[in-house]
N, C-alpha and C positions, 0 to 999 in steps of 0.2 A: 137739451139732451134727450135723446129718444128713450121712451119708457121700455124697459125690458119686459118681455113676455114671461108668463109663469114658467114656461119650459126653460127659458134661458136662466131664470133665477135658480131653478132646481139643478140645472147643469153646473152653475157656478158653485152652488152649495156642495155638490158631490166632489168637485175638483178641489175646493178648499179643504174639505174633510179628508180627502186623499192625501194632500200635502201635509196637513196637520198630523196625520197618523205617522208620517215619517219623521216629524220633528219632536214628537213626544218621547222623552227619554224612557227607556225600558229598564226598570230596576232589576238587578240580578239577585239570585238567591243569597249572594254574599252581603247584600244590604239588609238582610233579615226582614225584608218586606215581601209583599206579593208581587209577582211579575205580572205585567199587563198581557203577556203571552200565556195562553192557556197551557196548563201542564197536561201531559198525556194521562188519560183516564186509567185508573187501575183496573177498569173493567174491559179495557180493549183487548184485542186478540193476543197481542204480544204478552201482556201481563197475565192473561189467563193461561197461556202456555208456559211461560218462563217463571212467572211469579217474582217476588221480591227477594233480594239477597238476605241471608240470615242476619240477625242483629244481636246474637248472643256475644257475650264477652269472650275475648281471646284468652286462651291459656298458653302462656309462653314457657318454654324451657330453654335454659342456657346452653349454648354451644361453645365448643373449644376449638383451638387451632389444630392444624394437621399434626402437631407434635404432642397433642394432648395437654397443652398448657392453656391457662386462661389468659385472655387479653388484658392489657393494662390500660390502654388509651381508649378502648371501645368496649361496648357490651354487644355481644352477638347472640341473638335469640331466634328460635324457630317456633312457629305456632303449632300446637299439638293438633294433629288431624287436619291441618290446612296447609296450603302451599305458599305460606307467607314467611319470609325471614325479615328480621329487623336488625339493623346496625345502628347503634347509638354512640356518637362521640361522647366519651365519658371523661371530660376534663372541665367540670363546672368551675373549679377553682381558677381556671384560665379562661373562663367564659367560653369554653369549648373551642378555643383557637387550636387548630391542628398543626402538627409538626410532621417531619418525615416519618417518624415512628408510627404516628396515627395513620398516615396514608398507607404504610406497609401493612398495618393490621386490617385496615379497610379492604385492601387488595386481597389479603389472605381470606377474609370472610366472604368476599365476592366470588373468589375462586371456588370456595366450598359450596356456596349457593349455586354456582353454575354447574358444578359436578353432581349436585343433589337433584335427581330427576323429579323429586316430589315438590321442589320449590319452583314457583312460577313468577313470584313478585317479591321484590326486595324493597323494604322501607329504609330510608336513610334519614336520621334525625340527630338532634343534640340533646344532652341530658338537661332536664329542668325546663322551666318556662322561659328562660332567656338563653336561647341557643346561639350565642355569638360565635361566629366562625371566621377565621382569617388565616392567611398563609398557606403554604403547602403546594403540592403538585396535583393537578386535576387530570389523572389518567383513568377516568371512570366512564368513558363514552360507551363501552360495551360491557357485557356482564363480567368478562374477565379483566376489564379495565383497559385493554389495549386494542385500539381500532385496527392496528396492523398485525394482530395475532396471526401466526401462520395457520394455526388450527382454529377454525371458526368456533366461537363460543356459543353454547346453548343460551338462548335469550332469556334474560330476566328483565322485566320492566322495573326500572329504578324510579321509585316514588318518594320524593323528598317531602318530609313533614317539617314545616318551619314554624317555630315559635320564637319570639324575641328578635334579636338582630341576626341578619344574614348579610354580612358586610365583608368586602374584600374577597379573600379566597372562598369563604362560605357562600358569597353571592355567586361566584363562578360555579361552585359545587352544585347549587340548585339548578343553574341553567343547563348543565350537561346531563341532568337527570331527565327522564321522559316526562314526568309530571311533577307539579309542585302544588301542594295544598298548604295554605298559609293560615295561621291563626290571626285574629284581628289585631293582635299586638305586634305583629311582625314588622320589621323595618329592613329595607333593602338598599344597597348602594355600594359604591366603590370608594376606596380611600387611596388607591395607588399613587396618583399624581401628587397627593398631599404629603406622601412620605417617600417620594422618589422611587416608586415601583410601578409596574404595569403588567398586564397580561396581554401579549400580542398574539396569543393563540386562540383557543376556544373562548376565552373570556371576552374577546373582541368580536370574533366572527359569529359566534352563536348569539351573542347579545344583539348584534345587528340584524340577524334573521328574526329574532323574537320581537323586538320593539321597533325595528326600522333604523336605517343609518343615522338619521338626524337625532333621534332620541338616544341612540347608543353613544353618539359623540357628546351629547349633553351629559350623560351619566358618567362618562370617563373624563371629559375635559373640566367639568365643574365639580365633580365628586360630591354631588348632593345625595341626601338620603330621601327615600320615598316610603310612604305608608303602604300597608298591605293592599288597601283599596286602590291607591294610585298604581301599584304594581299590577293589580288585576286589570285595571282599565287599559293599561298599555300592552297587555298580553304577556307580561312577565311571569305571572302565576296563573294557575287554572281556576282556583276558587279561593274564597276567604270564608272562614267559619269562626264562631266564637272559640276562644282558647279552650274552654272546657269540653268542646265537641271535637277538638282536633284529631285525637286518636280514633274516635268512633267514626268520623267521616273518612279518614284515611283507610281504615279497615274496610269500610263499605266500598270504596273505590277498588281496593285490592280484590275483594270478593266478586265484584262485577267483572273485572278483568279475567279472573280465574275461571269463570264459567264460560268464557269464550274459547274458540279454537286456539290452542297454544301454537300450532304451526302458523296459522294466519297472523297472529300477533307477532310471532318471531320474524316472519318475512316482512311484515309491515314496518317493524322497527328498523330492519336493515335497509329497506327502501327509503325510509324517512331520513336516515343518517347518511346514505350513500352520496348524496349531492354535496355534502359538506366534507366528507371524509376522503374524497378523491378515489384513487385506485384501491386504497385500503378498504374503503366503504364498498366499492364494487366487489372486492374479493370476499367480503363478509356476505354480501347478497348472493354472490355466485356460490359460495359454500352452502348456503341454505337451500338454493335451488338444486344443487347437486344432491344434497341429502334427501330432498323430496323425490327427485328422479330415481335414486337408487331403490326407493321403496315401491316403485311402480312395476307392473308386469313387464313393460318394455325394458326397464333397467335390469330386471332380474334375468331376462332372456340373454342379455350379453354376458352376464356373470356365469349363468348356468352353462351356456355354450362353451365358455372358456374352460370351466372345470371339467366338462365332459369331452373336451378336445374335438369339438365339432363346429361347423360354421353356424353362426347365429341366424335365425330366421326372423328378420324384422319386417317381412312383407305383410304380416297380418296387422301391423299397427298403422293407423291412418296418418296421412299428411294433413294435419288440421290447418284451416285457413288462419 
């Protein structure tokens, strides 16, 4: 066997090291360890300009329904001085299983949050450390709940905070939300085929997009349960945190969202949903685009000319490539 030169040996070492780097598992923050990937320095230009989000405790105030009555199946709260609303399924005696009345109350709270221009993010969770949810109808795809709403809803990011079990309908509920932050005690799964039930709508199609067709079939056909860390690994949740940090981490995510452009986030949500929501999704996206256009000088020219009974002058607006 020919002896390798020092140059060849060094080349082999670099190639082996390169391959090894791709094989070394990178732990996520959810594993409560240090990631092998460097975290952005707090002294970089982004952090110098934007800083960190505040960490103070949230002060919640209770909100009521449109008729001035308190809810029975949910708790509806708004953060004082912040654009955050929180909807809590309040049926711990039933392990937070939701029924038609629960869904109606959630819809009512979502409509209120949609119409409140100070609210930009909605947290959806269950009462207590064991938020078991099942049953019900999942019409929560947009801020007003209906993807086919004739009047496009003002966007609210739906952020699901999961502790304990999210099984059956509760599992679908978290999938149709924009983001899912899970406590380390969370359990996810479907029970439908075991009890003669199924969700052939969002519960199947959205799951397939989140975890892939093969894993979605596994979850539905075998009806197994999965830990929070297994759910994170398959892309079913965004992150996993210790139970005692769940509320704090959720608020941090909300505050990060709220300091970004509300119009940009709104249109992005419509765009991300459009491919799954068909013509209704395109209508939602088109409604947002129209809203933006009406606020431009070009859009105002058409409206002003109509009100002044004159021909609009669009010649001064460029035909952009």
